[in-house]
C-alpha positions in Angstrom: -31.2 -29.5 -34.2 -32.1 -28.6 -30.6 -30.2 -26.0 -28.6 -28.5 -28.7 -26.5 -27.2 -30.3 -29.7 -25.8 -27.2 -31.3 -22.0 -26.8 -31.0 -20.7 -24.1 -28.7 -20.4 -20.7 -30.5 -16.6 -20.8 -29.8 -16.4 -23.9 -32.0 -18.0 -22.4 -35.1 -16.1 -23.7 -38.1 -14.0 -26.2 -36.1 -15.8 -29.4 -37.2 -15.8 -28.3 -40.9 -12.1 -27.5 -40.8 -11.3 -30.8 -39.1 -13.4 -32.8 -41.6 -11.5 -31.2 -44.5 -8.2 -31.8 -42.9 -9.1 -35.4 -42.3 -10.3 -35.9 -45.8 -7.3 -34.2 -47.5 -4.5 -34.4 -45.0 -3.8 -30.6 -45.4 -2.8 -28.4 -42.5 -5.2 -25.7 -41.1 -4.9 -22.4 -42.9 -3.9 -19.1 -41.4 -7.5 -17.9 -41.7 -8.8 -21.0 -39.9 -6.3 -20.5 -37.1 -7.1 -16.8 -36.8 -10.8 -17.9 -36.4 -9.7 -20.2 -33.6 -7.9 -17.3 -31.8 -10.9 -15.1 -32.2 -13.1 -17.8 -30.6 -10.6 -18.0 -27.7 -10.8 -14.3 -27.1 -14.7 -14.4 -27.1 -14.7 -17.3 -24.7 -12.3 -15.5 -22.3 -14.4 -12.3 -22.4 -17.5 -14.4 -21.7 -15.9 -15.8 -18.6 -15.6 -19.5 -19.8 -12.9 -21.7 -18.2 -10.1 -22.9 -20.5 -10.4 -26.4 -19.1 -14.1 -26.7 -20.2 -13.4 -25.2 -23.6 -10.6 -27.7 -24.3 -13.0 -30.5 -23.3 -15.5 -29.2 -25.9 -12.8 -29.2 -28.5 -11.9 -32.8 -27.7 -15.6 -33.8 -27.7 -16.0 -32.3 -31.2 -12.9 -34.1 -32.3 -14.2 -37.4 -31.0 -17.4 -36.8 -32.9 -15.5 -36.6 -36.2 -13.1 -39.4 -35.4 -15.1 -42.4 -36.7 -14.8 -41.0 -40.3 -11.1 -40.8 -40.2 -9.2 -43.0 -42.6 -6.6 -45.1 -40.9 -3.7 -43.4 -42.5 -4.6 -39.8 -41.6 -4.5 -40.1 -37.8 -1.2 -38.1 -37.6 -2.6 -35.3 -39.8 -5.7 -35.2 -37.6 -3.8 -35.0 -34.4 -1.6 -32.2 -35.8 -4.7 -30.2 -36.9 -6.2 -30.7 -33.4 -3.0 -29.6 -31.7 -2.7 -26.5 -33.9 -6.3 -25.5 -33.5 -6.4 -25.9 -29.7 -3.1 -24.0 -29.4 -4.4 -21.1 -31.5 -7.6 -21.1 -29.4 -5.7 -21.1 -26.2 -3.4 -18.3 -27.5 -6.5 -16.1 -28.2 -7.9 -17.0 -24.8 -4.7 -16.0 -23.0 -4.4 -12.8 -25.0 -7.9 -11.7 -24.0 -7.1 -12.5 -20.4 -3.9 -10.4 -20.4 -5.9 -7.5 -21.8 -8.6 -7.9 -19.2 -5.9 -8.0 -16.4 -4.3 -4.9 -17.7 -7.6 -3.1 -17.9 -8.4 -4.3 -14.3 -5.0 -3.0 -13.1 -5.6 0.3 -14.7 -9.0 0.6 -13.2 -7.6 -0.3 -9.8 -4.8 2.2 -10.0 -7.3 5.0 -11.0 -9.6 4.0 -8.1 -6.7 4.0 -5.6 -5.6 7.4 -6.8 -9.1 8.9 -6.5 -9.7 7.2 -3.2 -6.5 8.5 -1.5 -6.5 12.0 -3.1 -10.3 12.7 -3.4 -10.1 13.3 -7.1 -13.5 12.0 -8.1 -17.2 12.6 -7.4 -17.8 11.0 -4.0 -21.1 9.3 -5.1 -19.4 7.6 -8.1 -16.4 6.8 -6.0 -18.5 4.9 -3.5 -20.1 2.9 -6.3 -16.6 2.0 -7.7 -15.4 1.1 -4.2 -17.9 -1.7 -3.8 -16.2 -3.5 -6.7 -13.0 -3.5 -4.6 -14.7 -4.7 -1.4 -15.1 -1.3 0.4 -18.3 0.4 1.6 -17.4 4.1 1.9 -20.5 4.9 3.8 -18.7 3.4 6.8 -15.8 4.6 8.9 -12.3 3.7 7.7 -8.7 4.1 8.9 -5.5 4.0 6.9 -2.1 2.7 7.7 1.0 3.6 5.6 4.4 2.0 5.7 7.6 3.2 4.2 11.2 2.0 4.2 14.5 2.6 2.5 13.3 0.3 -0.4 10.1 1.2 -2.3 7.2 -1.2 -2.1 5.6 -2.5 -5.2 2.4 -4.5 -5.9 4.3 -7.5 -7.0 7.2 -7.6 -4.6 7.8 -10.2 -1.8 6.8 -8.0 1.1 3.5 -6.9 -0.4 2.6 -10.6 -1.2 3.7 -11.7 2.2 1.7 -9.1 4.1 -1.4 -9.6 1.9 -1.3 -13.4 2.6 -0.9 -12.8 6.3 -3.8 -10.3 6.4 -6.3 -12.3 4.3 -5.4 -15.6 5.9 -6.2 -14.2 9.3 -9.1 -11.8 8.6 -10.5 -13.1 5.4 -12.7 -10.6 3.5 -13.2 -7.8 6.0 -13.4 -5.0 3.5 -9.6 -4.7 3.6 -7.8 -2.9 0.8 -4.0 -3.5 0.5 -2.1 -1.5 -2.2 1.0 0.5 -2.9 1.3 4.2 -3.8 4.5 6.2 -4.4 6.6 3.4 -3.0 4.7 3.1 0.2 2.6 0.1 1.3 -1.0 1.1 2.3 -3.7 -0.7 4.1 -7.3 0.6 4.3 -9.6 -1.1 6.9 -12.9 -0.5 8.7 -12.4 2.1 11.4 -13.7 -0.3 14.1 -11.2 -3.0 13.3 -7.9 -1.7 14.6 -6.6 -5.2 15.0 -6.4 -5.3 11.2 -4.1 -2.3 11.0 -2.1 -3.5 14.0 -1.5 -6.9 12.3 -0.6 -5.0 9.1 2.0 -3.0 10.9 3.5 -6.1 12.6 3.7 -8.1 9.4 5.1 -5.3 7.4 7.8 -4.5 9.9 8.8 -8.2 10.1 8.8 -8.7 6.3 10.8 -5.6 5.5 14.6 -6.4 5.5 15.8 -2.8 6.1 13.1 -1.9 8.7 9.9 0.0 8.2 8.2 2.9 9.7 4.4 2.6 9.9 1.9 5.4 10.6 -1.7 4.9 11.4 -4.3 7.6 10.7 -7.4 8.1 12.8 -10.8 6.6 11.7 -13.0 9.0 9.8 -16.4 8.5 8.2 -17.5 8.5 4.6 -15.6 8.6 1.3 -13.7 11.7 2.4 -12.7 9.9 5.6 -10.2 7.7 3.8 -8.5 10.7 2.3 -8.4 12.4 5.8 -7.0 9.3 7.5 -4.4 8.8 4.7 -3.2 12.4 5.0 -2.9 12.0 8.8 -0.7 8.9 8.3 1.5 10.7 5.7 1.9 13.6 8.1 2.8 11.3 10.9 5.5 9.7 8.7 6.9 13.1 7.8 6.8 14.2 11.5 8.4 11.0 12.7 11.3 11.4 10.3 11.8 15.1 11.1 11.5 14.6 14.9 13.3 11.2 15.0 10.3 9.8 16.9 10.5 6.3 18.2 8.9 3.7 15.9 8.2 1.4 14.3 4.5 2.4 14.6 3.3 6.0 14.9 -0.3 6.8 15.6 -1.7 10.1 14.4 -4.0 10.2 17.5 -0.8 10.3 19.7 0.8 13.2 17.8 -2.0 15.8 17.8 0.1 18.2 19.9 2.4 18.7 17.0 -0.1 20.1 14.4 -1.4 22.3 17.3 2.0 23.8 17.8 2.7 24.3 14.1 -0.7 25.9 13.4 0.6 29.3 14.5 4.2 29.3 13.2 4.9 32.9 14.2 3.9 32.2 17.8 6.0 29.1 17.8 9.1 30.9 16.4 8.6 33.6 19.1 8.5 30.9 21.8 11.6 29.2 20.7 13.6 32.5 20.3 12.4 33.7 23.7 12.9 30.5 25.7 15.9 29.0 24.0 17.5 31.8 22.1 19.9 32.6 25.0 21.4 29.1 24.7 23.3 30.3 21.6 25.7 32.2 24.0 27.0 28.8 25.3 30.4 27.5 24.2 29.6 25.1 21.4 26.3 26.9 20.6 22.8 26.0 21.4 22.6 22.5 19.9 24.2 20.4 22.7 22.0 22.1 25.3 18.8 21.7 23.3 19.7 18.0 22.8 20.3 17.8 26.6 16.9 19.2 27.3 15.2 16.9 24.8 16.7 13.8 26.3 16.0 15.0 29.8 12.4 15.5 29.1 12.0 12.3 27.1 13.5 10.3 30.1 10.9 11.7 32.4 13.3 14.2 33.9 15.4 11.4 35.4 18.9 12.7 35.4 20.6 9.2 35.4 18.5 8.0 32.4 19.1 11.2 30.5 22.9 11.0 31.1 22.9 7.3 29.9 21.1 8.3 26.7 23.6 11.1 26.1 26.6 9.0 27.1 27.5 11.5 29.9 28.1 11.2 33.5 25.4 12.4 35.8 27.7 15.2 37.0 28.2 16.4 33.4 24.5 16.3 32.8 23.8 18.3 36.0 26.3 20.9 34.9 24.6 21.3 31.6 21.2 21.7 33.3 22.6 24.3 35.6 24.1 26.2 32.6 20.7 26.2 30.9 19.2 27.7 34.0 21.9 30.4 34.1 21.4 31.3 30.4 17.6 31.2 30.1 16.5 32.0 33.7 14.3 28.8 33.6 15.1 25.7 35.7 14.3 22.5 33.8 13.8 20.7 37.2 11.2 23.3 38.3 7.6 22.2 37.3 6.7 25.9 36.9 9.4 26.3 34.2 9.3 22.8 32.7 6.3 23.1 30.5 7.5 26.2 28.8 11.0 24.7 28.2 9.6 21.4 27.0 7.2 23.0 24.6 10.0 25.2 23.3 12.2 22.2 22.7 9.4 20.4 20.7 9.0 23.6 18.7 12.8 23.8 18.1 12.7 20.2 16.7 9.7 21.1 14.5 11.5 24.1 13.1 14.9 22.3 12.9 16.4 25.0 15.2 19.2 25.9 15.8 20.6 24.1 12.7 18.2 26.3 10.6 17.8 30.0 11.3 14.3 31.2 12.2 
């Protein structure tokens, strides 16, 4: 018998079983059905399609059919049904195992990619399997909301479809970690992360805050960009920064200020400490300064944000000048006061003692 005439290895024993069933009218035995399941598992592991495999079973059945006595057609069809069902069961079981293994490998890779917990050379090799070339520059965007994101939820599927429909395979990795939705993209393709932020915000019912890290080269660059995005999220929540998108590149002044905590504490105490003498404490006046600076030192806009009259705002600014000796409207004093206000927000002062 030539190679082309030999039955597929996944059909071993099928023709013999069917011939006996047709000759005797018996049902397939448990051992025979277990053999069919094992054949299905092997076929799935070898990457065969279930459609082609069912076609091979039907072809083998047709080859045996001329020898079927007229009265045993029902037994034959029952045997074929049981055999193919067992084969498909084994095939699907092998596929489920393969999917679980793939998911586990992907979770392990994502963890190592974002936390740097693996040899960088080996990590780069594994990354190619998931469409990333870690020798290039990458940037990371991270989204969080009141509801945790999951790989299988509606938002993740919607964002993934929007990204891959627009950009195709551009070495984009979309995943979730610790309830956050994460997108890794080449560092020179900011349009990918911009679209990710837009789609995520639109798809999240309770609103989302998205942070984008700066592009960094190499395998360690993904970790660096991811950490910047996480820090931007934490900073945005602590400082109540305007969203929905925060870019680490726009927030570099904050880590500079926090790098020397002792100096920052000294600045806040020196520049703003006297405000604690005011009736009602320092908090209202610190808030007044914050809104005044954020509005570009425009009194009318700051008053609107604080729901005050311009006269009341002007009174507060004058009280601040009296207590601190620094005039918020004077450019020579403004920088010190504004830096101190940013420091107070970073330190959560005056709500928290420093």
